[in-house]
C-alpha positions in Angstrom: 4.7 20.8 -1.8 1.4 19.5 -0.5 -1.8 19.4 -2.5 -3.3 22.0 -0.2 -0.3 24.3 -0.6 -0.4 23.8 -4.4 -4.0 24.8 -4.5 -3.3 27.9 -2.3 -0.8 29.0 -4.9 -2.8 28.3 -8.1 -6.5 28.9 -7.2 -6.1 32.7 -6.9 -4.2 32.7 -10.2 -6.8 30.7 -12.0 -9.5 33.2 -10.9 -7.3 36.0 -12.1 -6.6 34.3 -15.4 -10.4 33.9 -16.0 -10.9 37.6 -15.2 -8.1 38.7 -17.5 -9.5 36.4 -20.2 -13.0 38.0 -19.9 -11.5 41.5 -20.2 -9.3 40.7 -23.1 -11.9 38.6 -25.0 -14.6 41.2 -24.5 -12.4 44.0 -25.9 -11.1 41.7 -28.7 -14.7 41.0 -29.8 -15.5 44.7 -29.7 -12.5 45.3 -31.9 -13.7 42.5 -34.2 -17.1 44.0 -34.7 -15.5 47.4 -35.0 -17.1 49.0 -31.9 -13.6 50.1 -31.0 -10.4 50.6 -32.9 -7.1 48.9 -32.3 -5.8 51.9 -30.3 -8.7 51.7 -27.9 -8.2 47.9 -27.6 -4.6 48.4 -26.8 -5.3 51.0 -24.2 -8.2 49.2 -22.6 -6.3 45.9 -22.3 -2.9 47.1 -21.5 -3.1 46.3 -17.8 -4.6 42.9 -18.5 -2.0 42.1 -21.1 0.9 43.1 -18.8 -0.7 41.1 -15.9 -1.0 38.1 -18.1 2.7 38.2 -18.8 3.4 38.6 -15.1 1.2 35.6 -14.2 2.9 33.5 -16.8 6.3 34.3 -15.3 4.9 33.5 -11.9 3.4 30.2 -13.1 6.6 28.9 -14.7 8.5 29.6 -11.5 6.1 27.6 -9.2 7.5 24.4 -7.7 6.5 21.1 -9.2 2.9 20.1 -8.4 2.3 17.1 -6.2 2.0 13.8 -8.1 -1.8 13.7 -7.8 -2.1 17.2 -9.3 0.1 16.7 -12.4 -2.9 16.8 -14.8 -4.1 20.0 -13.1 -0.6 21.4 -13.4 -0.4 20.6 -17.1 -3.8 22.2 -17.8 -2.9 25.2 -15.6 0.3 25.8 -17.5 -1.4 25.3 -20.8 -4.2 27.7 -19.9 -1.7 30.4 -18.8 0.3 30.0 -22.0 -2.9 30.2 -24.2 -3.8 33.5 -22.4 -0.4 34.8 -23.1 -0.7 33.7 -26.8 -3.8 35.8 -27.1 -1.8 38.8 -26.0 1.4 38.2 -27.9 -0.1 39.4 -31.2 -0.7 42.8 -29.7 2.6 43.2 -27.9 4.5 46.3 -29.0 7.5 44.3 -30.4 5.2 41.9 -32.3 2.5 44.2 -33.8 4.6 45.0 -36.9 5.1 41.3 -37.6 1.4 40.7 -38.5 -1.3 42.7 -40.3 -4.4 43.6 -38.4 -6.5 40.8 -39.9 -3.9 38.1 -39.0 -3.6 39.6 -35.4 -7.4 39.4 -35.0 -7.8 35.9 -36.5 -5.0 34.4 -34.5 -6.0 36.1 -31.3 -9.6 34.9 -31.6 -8.4 31.3 -32.3 -6.2 31.6 -29.2 -9.2 32.8 -27.2 -11.1 29.6 -28.2 -8.1 27.5 -27.2 -7.7 29.3 -23.9 -11.4 28.9 -23.1 -11.2 25.2 -23.9 -8.0 24.9 -21.8 -9.8 26.5 -18.8 -12.6 24.0 -19.1 -10.2 21.2 -19.1 -8.5 22.8 -16.1 -11.8 23.0 -14.2 -12.4 19.3 -15.0 -9.0 18.2 -13.7 -9.5 20.4 -10.6 -12.8 18.7 -9.8 -11.1 15.3 -10.1 -8.5 16.0 -7.4 -10.4 18.1 -4.9 
């Protein structure tokens, strides 16, 4: 895969990841300060959380990145996994595993990690463009 083709594949996904992160983080912070309850959070982020899972599946099935884009690829995969980690605590099958405080604490930590990963991704992108 050429560098140009690789970028055609990932750049739209990066934009979407950033948009999903904004949505989920905003609602998570509203939940944290108790402007909304968990039910409202789950409803308002449902589409974003489902899409995050779809993007993750898409990302792991992408062909290998060109050699000069390996650092970008690593950060891209890490950013995507961090976004999914934010969501995992509120997944239907996982909600009963953690209490509300743990879900909130862990999700906010994952948001910080995801934001940091996105910054590293932008840095790596700037190096190879």
